[in-house]
N, C-alpha and C positions, 0 to 999 in steps of 0.2 A: 062357557059351560062348566059347572062344577061336577066332577065325576061322582056318581052314586057309589056307595059301598056295595050295593046289590047289583053287581055287574054280571054275575053268572047267568041269571035268567035272560039277560039281553043277548049274551053270547050263545046260549042254547037256542033261543028263538032264531037268531041270525044263521046258525049252523043248519037248523032244520030247513029254513028257506033256501039256503044255498044248495043243500043236498037235493031238494025237490027240483030246483031249477036246472042243475047240471045233470041230474038223472034223466031228464027229458031230452037231453042233447044226444045226437048221433054223430059218429065219426067214421070217415071212410078210410080206405087204404092210404097209407100202410098200416093203420091201426087194425089189429085183429081182435083185441079184447080191451074192455074198459072196466076198471074196478072203482066202485064208490064206497069206501069204508064208512062214510057218514051214514050209509044205509045199513049195510049188513053188520057193521060193528058199532052201531049207534049207541048201544047201552054203555059201552066202555068209553066212548068219546064223551057222552053226556056226563059220566062220572068224573072224567078229567076236567071238564069245564066247571062242574059243580064244586069240585074240591079245590081247584087251583085258579079259577077264573074270577074270584071275588076281589073287589077293591081296585083302586087305582094302581097302575104299574108304572114304574119309572122307565123300564126298558121292555120293549116287545121285540123278540127275535122272530123273523119271518123266513120260513123255508120255502122251497119251490113246490114240491108235491110229494105224495107218499112214496116210500121205498118198499120193495117187494117183501122184505122180511121184518118190516117195522109197522108203519101205519097201515099198510095194506093188509096186515095180519090182524091187528087189534084196534085200529082206529085212533091211536095216540100219535101225535106228531113226533117223528124220529123215534118211534116206539119200539126200540130194541127190547125184546121180551124180558130179559132179566132185569133191566133198568126199570121198566114199567111195572113189573110185578113186585120186585123186591125193594126198590127205592121209592118209587111213586106210590106203591101199594094199591095198584089198580087191578081190578078183576071184572069179569062179567062175561055173558054169553056172546059168541060171535057166530053169525050165520054164514051164508055163502053169497058170492056175487051173482048177478043175474045170469051171466054165462062165465063159467070157470075156465081159465086157461089151464089145460092139463100140465103145462110146463111150469106153472106157478100156482100150485094149490094153496088155498087158504086153510090153515090149520089152527088159527087163533093162538092162544097161549101155549098150545102143544107144539108150535113151530120150533124146530131145533136149530134152524139157521140163525146166525147173529147178524143183525143190521149194524154194520160197522159204523156208519155215520151216526146212528143213535147211541151206540156204545161210547163213541168218542164225545159226543155232545153232552149227554147226561152224565158221563163220567167226569167231565170237566166241572160241571155244576156241582156234582156231589163232592168233589175234592175241594172246591172253592167254598161251598156254603154248608156242607155237612148234612143238613136236612132239607127235604123239599120245602118245608114251611119257611125256612130262612131264604131259600132261593126265590120262591114265589111271592114273598112279601113285597118284592120290588120288580120281579121279572115275570114274563110270560113267553110261551113258545107256541107259535101257530104255523100252519102251512098256508101259503097263498092259494094254491089250487088243491082241492080235495080228491081229485081223480088221479088214478094211475093208469097209464096207457102202455100197451104191449104191442110189439111187432113180432109175432111168434113168441119166442122165449126171451126176447130182448126188451129192456125198458125203453120207452119212447117218451122223452121229456116234452112238456107242453109247447115249448118253443119250436118243436119239429112238426107240429100239426100244420095242416093246410091253413093258409091265412083266413079263408072264409069261415073255417071252423074254429080258429083261434079267437076271432073277434067276439062272438057272443059269450064264449067261455071266460075270456079276460074281463069282459064287462061285468059279468056276474061276480067274479072273484074280486074285482075292484070295489063293487058295492059292499060286499061282505067285509073286506078289509077296512073300508071306511067306517062301517058300523062298529067293528071291533075296536078300532082306534078311538072313535068318538066315545065309546063306553069306558075304555081303560085309561084314556088321557095320558099317554106316555110322554116323557121328555125325549126319549130316543126310540127310533125304529131301526133295527139292525138286520140287514139282509144276510142270510146265511148263503153266501155265494153271490156272484155278480148279478145274475138274472133276477133273483129275489129282491135285491136292493133296487134294481131298475124298475121292477114292477111296483114296488112299494112307493118309490118316488113319484111315479106317474099317477098311481091311484090316489095319492095323498097330496098332490101338487097344490091344492088350494087350502090345505090345513095349516093353521098358524101355530108357531111355537114348537114345531117338531124338528128335531135334528136327525139326520140320516147317517148311516155308516154301514159297513159290511165286515164280515169275517170270512176267512177262507172256508170254503165248503169242506166238511170232514169226510167226503167220499173217498173210499180207497182207490177210486179211479184217478185221483189227483196225486201226482208224485210229491207235490209240496206238502199235502196233508199227511202223507206217509212218512215224512221226515220229522214229524213232531207237531201234530195238529194242535194239541192243547197249548203248547208253548207259543205257537204262532198266533192262535186266536186270542190268547191272553194278552200278548204284546199289542195286537191291534186294538183291543178294547181299552187297554191302559193308555195307549197313545191318543185314542179318540177322546179320552176323558170319561168314558162310560164307567169304567172300574177304576178305583184308586190303586196305587201301586203297593198298598199294604192290605193285608187280609183283614176282613171283619173278625170280631172276637169269636173264637172257637173254630175258626176255619184255617186252612193251610193253603198257602200259595206255592206253586211249583217253583 
């Protein structure tokens, strides 16, 4: 297949389908609340896909699922507010989840908490490439699962769900990821963290010509990430051969 340059409409349609499918799913204890930012923050997510999802991408980064102060607030993968607003130049209205967790309110772009993972991820790309246009010319960032789960005020990652509830969720997310990769035709799929890499490899096991890798997850819960995530991730990408060991014109390497 030769990738079309008009990939954004494919990604938008796929995201709509995924949103509708996962929105109909129900989850039992220990899950107390489920957020679907592809629903209540759809306008911002759509603008992200429209602006940055066009054309073939050499590298697709795949994260796990939304964070409470990032994508859960504004619908942008790893969407730390300042990075999404000031660097990606995204804006738009944000509604409310079907049932709001009082311990994790959705405030959209008014959220004052910083999503550290997103600050680190987009901060690295900003340092490396300078402009979003330079980064997205060959790269894209997506989350494998669009839902955020809570156990009270605590984040609950998808791998902690009951097996019977995981299966249909993972099946829907696998289909979506295959559609995204089929449209973008990357050379590399890079998991942000071990779980995301594993899910991508399983979902895309039949795809030809794709190389897989991973970078350390930038979460502040990771002691290794707190010791210099940008340097560690850059070293991993250079060693894989995803990035050259010299900066592109106009950019700076750490």
